DSSP file (Angstrom, degrees, kcal/mol; ACC not computed):
  #  RESIDUE AA STRUCTURE BP1 BP2  ACC     N-H-->O    O-->H-N    N-H-->O    O-->H-N    TCO  KAPPA ALPHA  PHI   PSI    X-CA   Y-CA   Z-CA
    1    1 A M     >        0   0    0      0, 0.0     4,-2.0     0, 0.0     5,-0.1   0.000 360.0 360.0 360.0 -46.4  -30.8  -62.0  -23.0
    2    2 A V  H  >  +     0   0    0      1,-0.2     4,-2.4     2,-0.2     5,-0.2   0.883 360.0  52.2 -67.5 -38.4  -33.2  -61.6  -20.1
    3    3 A S  H  > S+     0   0    0      2,-0.2     4,-2.2     1,-0.2    -1,-0.2   0.867 108.3  51.2 -67.5 -34.9  -30.4  -62.5  -17.6
    4    4 A T  H  > S+     0   0    0      2,-0.2     4,-2.3     1,-0.2    -1,-0.2   0.914 111.0  48.0 -65.9 -42.7  -28.1  -59.8  -19.0
    5    5 A L  H  X S+     0   0    0     -4,-2.0     4,-2.4     2,-0.2    -2,-0.2   0.901 111.7  50.2 -64.0 -40.8  -30.9  -57.2  -18.7
    6    6 A A  H  X S+     0   0    0     -4,-2.4     4,-2.5     2,-0.2    -2,-0.2   0.893 110.7  49.7 -64.1 -40.1  -31.6  -58.3  -15.1
    7    7 A A  H  X S+     0   0    0     -4,-2.2     4,-2.6     2,-0.2     5,-0.2   0.902 111.0  49.1 -66.1 -40.9  -27.8  -58.0  -14.3
    8    8 A I  H  X S+     0   0    0     -4,-2.3     4,-2.3     2,-0.2    -2,-0.2   0.913 113.0  47.0 -65.3 -42.7  -27.6  -54.6  -15.8
    9    9 A I  H  X S+     0   0    0     -4,-2.4     4,-2.4     2,-0.2    -2,-0.2   0.919 113.5  48.4 -64.7 -43.3  -30.7  -53.4  -13.9
   10   10 A A  H  X S+     0   0    0     -4,-2.5     4,-2.2     2,-0.2    -2,-0.2   0.912 113.1  47.2 -63.8 -43.2  -29.4  -54.9  -10.7
   11   11 A L  H  X S+     0   0    0     -4,-2.6     4,-2.4     2,-0.2    -1,-0.2   0.886 111.1  52.0 -66.0 -38.5  -25.9  -53.3  -11.1
   12   12 A S  H  X S+     0   0    0     -4,-2.3     4,-2.4    -5,-0.2    -2,-0.2   0.917 110.1  48.0 -63.7 -43.4  -27.5  -50.0  -12.0
   13   13 A L  H  X S+     0   0    0     -4,-2.4     4,-2.5     2,-0.2    -2,-0.2   0.890 110.9  51.9 -64.4 -38.8  -29.6  -50.0   -8.8
   14   14 A F  H  X S+     0   0    0     -4,-2.2     4,-2.3     2,-0.2    -2,-0.2   0.924 111.2  46.6 -62.6 -44.6  -26.6  -51.0   -6.7
   15   15 A V  H  X S+     0   0    0     -4,-2.4     4,-2.4     2,-0.2     5,-0.2   0.907 112.0  51.0 -64.8 -42.1  -24.5  -48.1   -8.2
   16   16 A I  H  X S+     0   0    0     -4,-2.4     4,-1.5     1,-0.2    -2,-0.2   0.931 113.1  44.7 -61.5 -46.2  -27.4  -45.6   -7.6
   17   17 A L  H  X S+     0   0    0     -4,-2.5     4,-1.0     1,-0.2    -1,-0.2   0.869 112.9  51.5 -67.8 -35.9  -27.8  -46.7   -4.0
   18   18 A S  H  < S+     0   0    0     -4,-2.3     3,-0.3     1,-0.2    -2,-0.2   0.904 114.4  42.4 -66.7 -41.0  -24.1  -46.6   -3.4
   19   19 A L  H  < S+     0   0    0     -4,-2.4    -1,-0.2     1,-0.2    -2,-0.2   0.708 106.1  64.1 -78.7 -19.8  -23.7  -43.1   -4.8
   20   20 A D  H  < S+     0   0    0     -4,-1.5    -1,-0.2     1,-0.3    -2,-0.2   0.784 109.3  38.4 -74.1 -26.9  -26.9  -41.9   -3.0
   21   21 A L    ><  +     0   0    0     -4,-1.0     3,-1.1    -3,-0.3    -1,-0.3  -0.650  66.9 159.1-123.0  73.3  -25.4  -42.4    0.5
   22   22 A P  T 3  S+     0   0    0      0, 0.0     7,-2.8     0, 0.0    -1,-0.1   0.684  71.6  54.8 -74.3 -16.7  -21.7  -41.4    0.2
   23   23 A F  T 3  S+     0   0    0      5,-0.2     2,-0.3     8,-0.0     5,-0.2   0.276 101.0  68.3-101.1  12.0  -21.2  -40.8    3.9
   24   24 A T  S <  S+     0   0    0     -3,-1.1     3,-0.2    -6,-0.2     5,-0.1  -0.855  75.3  37.4-124.6 161.7  -22.3  -44.3    5.1
   25   25 A G  S    S-     0   0    0     -2,-0.3     3,-0.4     1,-0.2    -7,-0.0  -0.338  98.9 -53.0  97.2-176.9  -21.0  -47.8    4.7
   26   26 A D  S    S+     0   0    0      1,-0.3     2,-0.9    -2,-0.1    -1,-0.2   0.889 133.0  43.5 -68.3 -41.1  -17.5  -49.4    4.8
   27   27 A V  S    S+     0   0    0     -3,-0.2     2,-0.3     2,-0.0    -1,-0.3  -0.716  85.0 163.8-106.6  79.8  -16.1  -47.1    2.1
   28   28 A A        -     0   0    0     -2,-0.9     2,-0.4    -3,-0.4    -5,-0.2  -0.758  38.5-123.8-103.3 143.6  -17.5  -43.8    3.3
   29   29 A A        -     0   0    0     -7,-2.8    -2,-0.0    -2,-0.3    -1,-0.0  -0.704  26.3-137.7 -81.9 132.3  -16.3  -40.3    2.3
   30   30 A K    >   -     0   0    0     -2,-0.4     3,-0.7     1,-0.1     4,-0.4  -0.719   6.1-136.8 -91.7 141.9  -15.3  -38.2    5.3
   31   31 A P  T 3> S+     0   0    0      0, 0.0     4,-2.0     0, 0.0     5,-0.2   0.436  83.9  93.6 -78.2   2.6  -16.4  -34.5    5.3
   32   32 A T  H 3> S+     0   0    0      1,-0.2     4,-2.4     2,-0.2     5,-0.2   0.889  82.4  51.7 -65.0 -38.8  -13.0  -33.3    6.6
   33   33 A A  H <> S+     0   0    0     -3,-0.7     4,-2.3     1,-0.2    -1,-0.2   0.908 110.0  49.2 -65.1 -40.2  -11.7  -32.6    3.1
   34   34 A L  H  > S+     0   0    0     -4,-0.4     4,-2.1     2,-0.2    -1,-0.2   0.894 110.6  50.8 -65.0 -39.6  -14.7  -30.5    2.2
   35   35 A K  H  X S+     0   0    0     -4,-2.0     4,-2.1     2,-0.2    -2,-0.2   0.916 110.7  48.7 -63.5 -43.2  -14.4  -28.6    5.5
   36   36 A E  H  X S+     0   0    0     -4,-2.4     4,-2.2     1,-0.2    -2,-0.2   0.907 112.3  47.9 -64.5 -41.5  -10.7  -27.8    4.7
   37   37 A E  H  X S+     0   0    0     -4,-2.3     4,-2.8     2,-0.2    -1,-0.2   0.857 109.2  54.2 -68.2 -34.4  -11.5  -26.7    1.2
   38   38 A T  H  X S+     0   0    0     -4,-2.1     4,-2.4     2,-0.2    -2,-0.2   0.915 109.3  47.8 -64.5 -42.7  -14.3  -24.5    2.5
   39   39 A V  H  X S+     0   0    0     -4,-2.1     4,-1.2     2,-0.2    -2,-0.2   0.920 114.2  46.7 -63.5 -43.7  -11.9  -22.8    4.9
   40   40 A E  H  < S+     0   0    0     -4,-2.2     4,-0.4     1,-0.2    -2,-0.2   0.902 112.8  49.5 -65.8 -40.7   -9.4  -22.3    2.1
   41   41 A F  H >< S+     0   0    0     -4,-2.8     3,-1.1     1,-0.2    -2,-0.2   0.901 111.3  48.9 -64.4 -41.2  -12.0  -21.0   -0.3
   42   42 A C  H 3< S+     0   0    0     -4,-2.4    12,-3.4     1,-0.2    13,-0.6   0.728 102.9  62.2 -72.8 -20.9  -13.3  -18.5    2.2
   43   43 A S  T 3< S+     0   0    0     -4,-1.2     2,-0.5    10,-0.3    10,-0.3   0.600  91.7  79.6 -80.4  -8.8   -9.9  -17.2    3.1
   44   44 A Y    <   -     0   0    0     -3,-1.1     2,-0.7    -4,-0.4     8,-0.1  -0.867  67.8-153.9-103.8 128.5   -9.4  -16.0   -0.5
   45   45 A N        -     0   0    0      6,-0.8     6,-0.1    -2,-0.5    -3,-0.1  -0.888   3.6-166.2-101.0 114.9  -10.9  -12.8   -1.6
   46   46 A F  S    S+     0   0    0     -2,-0.7    -1,-0.1     1,-0.2    -2,-0.0   0.811  87.4  48.1 -73.3 -29.9  -11.6  -12.7   -5.3
   47   47 A A  S    S+     0   0    0      1,-0.3    -1,-0.2     2,-0.1    -2,-0.0   0.905 131.9  14.1 -76.5 -41.9  -12.2   -9.0   -5.5
   48   48 A N    >   -     0   0    0      1,-0.1     3,-1.9     3,-0.1    -1,-0.3  -0.834  68.8-166.6-136.0  94.7   -9.1   -8.0   -3.5
   49   49 A P  T 3  S+     0   0    0      0, 0.0    -4,-0.2     0, 0.0    -1,-0.1   0.646  83.6  66.5 -61.8 -15.5   -6.6  -10.9   -3.1
   50   50 A T  T 3  S+     0   0    0     -6,-0.1     2,-0.2     2,-0.1    -6,-0.0   0.754  92.4  71.7 -78.4 -21.8   -4.7   -9.1   -0.4
   51   51 A E  S <  S-     0   0    0     -3,-1.9    -6,-0.8    -6,-0.1     2,-0.3  -0.549  70.2-163.7 -88.1 159.8   -7.6   -9.3    2.0
   52   52 A A        +     0   0    0     -2,-0.2    -8,-0.2     1,-0.2    -9,-0.2  -0.816  49.1  52.3-136.1 175.1   -8.7  -12.5    3.6
   53   53 A H        +     0   0    0     -2,-0.3   -10,-0.3   -10,-0.3    -1,-0.2   0.981  45.3 169.0  61.5  67.9  -11.5  -14.2    5.5
   54   54 A N        +     0   0    0    -12,-3.4   -11,-0.1    -3,-0.1     2,-0.1   0.900  58.6  67.9 -69.8 -44.0  -14.6  -13.6    3.3
   55   55 A C  S    S-     0   0    0    -13,-0.6   -13,-0.0   -16,-0.1     0, 0.0  -0.448  77.7-135.1 -83.9 152.9  -16.9  -16.0    5.1
   56   56 A K  S    S-     0   0    0      1,-0.2    -1,-0.1    -2,-0.1   -14,-0.0   0.994  84.5 -27.0 -68.9 -63.4  -18.1  -15.4    8.6
   57   57 A D        +     0   0    0      1,-0.1     3,-0.5     2,-0.0     4,-0.4  -0.602  62.6 177.8-155.2  87.4  -17.5  -18.9   10.1
   58   58 A P  S    S+     0   0    0      0, 0.0     3,-0.4     0, 0.0   -19,-0.1   0.746  79.9  50.9 -69.8 -23.9  -17.6  -21.8    7.5
   59   59 A V  S >  S+     0   0    0      1,-0.2     3,-1.5     2,-0.1   -24,-0.0   0.755  93.9  70.7 -87.1 -23.8  -16.9  -24.6    9.9
   60   60 A S  T 3  S+     0   0    0     -3,-0.5    -1,-0.2     1,-0.3     0, 0.0   0.663  85.2  69.3 -70.8 -14.9  -19.5  -23.8   12.6
   61   61 A H  T 3  S+     0   0    0     -4,-0.4    -1,-0.3    -3,-0.4    -2,-0.1   0.502  78.1 105.4 -80.7  -2.5  -22.4  -24.9   10.3
   62   62 A S    <   -     0   0    0     -3,-1.5    -3,-0.0     1,-0.1     0, 0.0  -0.425  60.8-151.4 -79.2 154.7  -21.3  -28.5   10.5
   63   63 A H              0   0    0      1,-0.1    -1,-0.1    -2,-0.1    -3,-0.1   0.180 360.0 360.0-107.2  15.3  -23.2  -31.0   12.6
   64   64 A G              0   0    0      0, 0.0    -1,-0.1     0, 0.0    -2,-0.0   0.410 360.0 360.0-127.8 360.0  -20.4  -33.4   13.4
């Protein structure tokens, strides 16, 4: 019983630490998909769909 509880706590801590740092480690998420979606989102004008480029410069705020 105690070993099962210890295993659950250890696995929970591992999952928390893995999800807390998504851009580090062997299986890291790359920010390129988010940058592409930001550009696409900013190119769509919800009030007037025929106009484009709502955002000033969404990609320039990145540090990489």
